[in-house]
Each structure stands twice: as C-alpha cells, then as structure tokens.
VOBA-791870 format. One record per residue (C-alpha): residue number from 1; residue in one letter; x negated, y negated, z. Coordinates in steps of 0.25 Angstrom, whole numbers. Layout:
BEGIN
+--------+------+-------+-------+-------+
: drenza : kedo :    px :    py :    pz :
+--------+------+-------+-------+-------+
:    NUM :    a :     X :     Y :     Z :
...
+--------+------+-------+-------+-------+
***
This chain:
BEGIN
+--------+------+-------+-------+-------+
: drenza : kedo :    px :    py :    pz :
+--------+------+-------+-------+-------+
:      1 :    m :     0 :     0 :     0 :
:      2 :    e :    -5 :   -14 :    -4 :
:      3 :    t :    -8 :   -24 :     7 :
:      4 :    i :    -3 :   -38 :     4 :
:      5 :    n :   -11 :   -50 :     8 :
:      6 :    k :    -3 :   -60 :    15 :
:      7 :    i :    -7 :   -74 :    15 :
:      8 :    p :    -1 :   -84 :    25 :
:      9 :    s :     6 :   -96 :    18 :
:     10 :    r :    -2 :  -106 :    26 :
:     11 :    i :   -15 :  -100 :    20 :
:     12 :    i :    -9 :  -101 :     6 :
:     13 :    e :    -4 :  -116 :     9 :
:     14 :    i :   -18 :  -120 :    13 :
:     15 :    e :   -25 :  -113 :     1 :
:     16 :    t :   -15 :  -120 :    -8 :
:     17 :    s :   -19 :  -133 :    -1 :
:     18 :    i :   -33 :  -130 :    -4 :
:     19 :    k :   -31 :  -128 :   -18 :
:     20 :    l :   -23 :  -141 :   -20 :
:     21 :    l :   -35 :  -148 :   -13 :
:     22 :    e :   -44 :  -142 :   -23 :
:     23 :    y :   -35 :  -146 :   -35 :
:     24 :    l :   -35 :  -160 :   -29 :
:     25 :    k :   -50 :  -161 :   -28 :
:     26 :    r :   -52 :  -156 :   -42 :
:     27 :    e :   -42 :  -166 :   -47 :
:     28 :    n :   -50 :  -177 :   -39 :
:     29 :    v :   -37 :  -181 :   -32 :
:     30 :    i :   -44 :  -180 :   -18 :
:     31 :    d :   -58 :  -183 :   -15 :
:     32 :    d :   -69 :  -173 :    -9 :
:     33 :    g :   -67 :  -178 :     6 :
:     34 :    m :   -52 :  -176 :     6 :
:     35 :    y :   -53 :  -163 :    -1 :
:     36 :    n :   -64 :  -158 :     9 :
:     37 :    f :   -56 :  -163 :    21 :
:     38 :    c :   -43 :  -156 :    16 :
:     39 :    i :   -50 :  -143 :    12 :
:     40 :    n :   -57 :  -142 :    26 :
:     41 :    k :   -44 :  -144 :    33 :
:     42 :    l :   -37 :  -133 :    24 :
:     43 :    m :   -49 :  -124 :    26 :
:     44 :    n :   -47 :  -125 :    41 :
:     45 :    k :   -32 :  -122 :    41 :
:     46 :    l :   -35 :  -110 :    31 :
:     47 :    t :   -45 :  -105 :    41 :
:     48 :    l :   -36 :  -106 :    53 :
:     49 :    e :   -24 :  -100 :    45 :
:     50 :    k :   -33 :   -88 :    41 :
:     51 :    s :   -38 :   -86 :    56 :
:     52 :    k :   -23 :   -85 :    60 :
:     53 :    i :   -21 :   -73 :    51 :
:     54 :    n :   -19 :   -59 :    59 :
:     55 :    d :    -9 :   -48 :    57 :
:     56 :    d :     2 :   -56 :    65 :
:     57 :    y :     0 :   -68 :    56 :
:     58 :    i :     0 :   -60 :    43 :
:     59 :    n :    13 :   -53 :    47 :
:     60 :    n :    21 :   -66 :    51 :
:     61 :    i :    29 :   -69 :    39 :
:     62 :    d :    30 :   -84 :    43 :
:     63 :    n :    15 :   -86 :    39 :
:     64 :    y :    19 :   -83 :    25 :
:     65 :    k :    30 :   -94 :    23 :
:     66 :    i :    26 :  -105 :    14 :
:     67 :    l :    33 :  -118 :    18 :
:     68 :    t :    38 :  -126 :     6 :
+--------+------+-------+-------+-------+
***
C-alpha cells in the first residue's frame, strides 16, 4: 500500500509566499533589502512549522484546511 505524504496547509502557504517574493524580486518590484527581510521572516516561520510536525500534528485534519 502506498503512503501519501501529507503537507500541512501552513507550509504550503509559506512556500507560496516565498515563490511570490522570488517573482517580485525577479521583476524588480521589490529591492534586495525588502526581499531578504521577508525571506528571512518566512524561513523562520517555515522552520517553526516543520518543527511542530509529529504524528498527532499530521493526523489532525484542521492542519490541512486552507483559508480562502
């Protein structure tokens, strides 16, 4: 039986924000200072979210709901 990798929605949202910042930097919408500041903040959040992951966290369905 295959195992399905579950990725919490908060991690997906943070990674999407990082991709958006990379696009804005590439298009010269934001400068290097703002890019680095935002990326550092997001990387800290990403590290924190990844450190929370354990069996209980993975099995809690509320961690996979994306707010729209």
